[in-house]
N, C-alpha and C positions, 0 to 999 in steps of 0.2 A: 589227299594230292597236294603232291609238292610244286608249287608255285614256282615258274623260272623267269627270269628276266636278263635281257643283256643292256648294260648301259654305256654311252658313249659320251667319254667327258672329252671337250676341246677346251683347250688356250687357245685364244684367235691370235694371230701377228702375222703383220705383213713381210717379217723378217723370217720367222719361224713360228710355225703353226704346231702345238703340241696336242697329241691326243693321247687317250686311253681308253680301253675296254675293260669291263667288269662282268662276269656271270654272278647274279644271285640266283641262286638255289635254296629255295625256303628263305632262312635268314643267315645262310652262310655266303660269305662273299669269296668269290674266286677270281685271280687275276688271269687276263685273257692275253693282252698286248698293251704296249706302248712305244710309242714312237715319234718321231717330227715329221713335217714337212718345212725342209730347208729352200728359203726362198733368197737368200742373199746373194745368189748370184744373175738374177734378174731385176732390170731397172725399172721396167715398166710396170708402175701399179696397177693397171687394169690386166696385165697379164697375170701377176701375184693374183688378183681376186679370182681369175677365172681358175687359176690353178688349185685356188683353196675349195671354189666349189667343187671343182672335180675332185680332188680327192676326200671332199666330204661324200659326195656320192658313191665313191668306191668304197667307204668304209661302211657307208648303210646299205648297200647292195650286197657285200661280203659277209658283212657280219649280223645283219638285220636286226640292228639294234631295238629296243621297244620303247626307248628313251633317250633323250641326250641331253646333257647338262652342260653347261658353256659359261665360261667365266665371263663376267659383265666387266667391259674397260673400265681402268681406272681414271678418275679426273684428275689431270696433269694440268701444268701450266702451258704445255706447248699444243695448241689448239690442232695443228695439223698431223699429231701424231695421235689426238684424239679421233680426228676425221679417219685415216686411216684404220685404225683399229676397230672402229664403229662400223667401218665398210667391212672388213676383214669377219667380224662378226657379224654382219648383216648378211653375207653370203652363205657362211657355215648354216645360219639359221634358216636362211631360203632352201637349202639342200635339202634341212630336216622336213622343213615345213610342207616341200614338193612332195614328200613320201608322208606326209601325214603322220609324225613322230612328235609326240609331244617333247616341247623344248622348255628347260628351266634355267632362268640365268640365275647366276650365283657373284656376289660381289668377291674379290679378292681375298677381302676381311673375313667372309663368313666361311671362305672355303680353308683358311688358314685355320678359323678356330675349329672349324668341324674335325680336322686332321689331328692337329697337336693341340689342341686347347688355348691356344694364344692367337689372336687374331694379327698380332704383328709379329708373328714366326716367320722366319725366313725360307728362301726356295730350298736352302741346304737343309733345315730344320723339316720341312715339309716332306722333302725327299725323302729323308732317314726313317721318318716316322710309317710313310708309306712303306719302303724296305722292310721293318719291322713288321707291321700290319699283315702284309702281302707275301713275304717270307720271299723276297726278291734277292735273287742271287748277287746283282750289281745295278747299280744304278748306271743312267745313261749319263755322257760327258756334258751335254746341254741339258738343263733342267726343266726345259718347257715340255718335255713330253711328261714329266711328272706333275708338273701345273694340270695337265689335260687328266692324268689319272685321278688327280687329286679333286677336281670337280665332278669326276665320277661316282667317287668315293663320297663325298660330301653328301651328293643326289641321293645314294644309298642309305646312309646317316638320316637323312631329311626326310626317307619317303613317308608317307602318311601323316606328316607334321602339318599343321595348318601353315599358310604364311610363309612356305619356304622360299619367295621369291618369286620374278614374274615368270609367267607359264604361259605357252600358247600351244594349242593343241591342231592347230591348222591356220590358213590364211583369215578365216571367218573370225576366228577369236583373237586374232590378233587385230583385225580392224575394229573388233567390238571393245577390246580392251584399250584401244591407242586411237580415240576419235580426234585426237588433235595433230597425229602425224599423217591425216588424210587431206590433200589437196582441195579447197573445196570448188575452185574455179575448174570449168570445162569447157 
């Protein structure tokens, strides 16, 4: 019996959230979709978070992914940007967790390494490799969508490997693996 699974990859962001979907049939990888949620026209950060959550829920309800791969925020010098990225990632994760879909986080370097063999590859190099691997006719103008797709393909390459990244199968698993994030004051 051939096993099938759908993987949703997300590159969270409060300006653009990129996402891609792949289907794995046995050991064959098939491209399904890549796109982006453009949030540039919205000024309200909380509205952006709501839209990220709603779009992620829509993708989940439409495509019924078996797993979600999400790019972890990179550590930069701008604390406000990191906080916003972390919130964007959090609401996308909350959508998946609310549907009890296992989520795995991958660092940007790990994703680039899985796709190109070089953890310091550019967005363009990752996109070109995905185009070759998945036989994509064209690439999107913004490469955030290919970053989301890259997270899904990275997850495919890491299936069955131990220690692929942080992985959560639901709220209980998240709480168990992150006791330091709980507020002990009640």
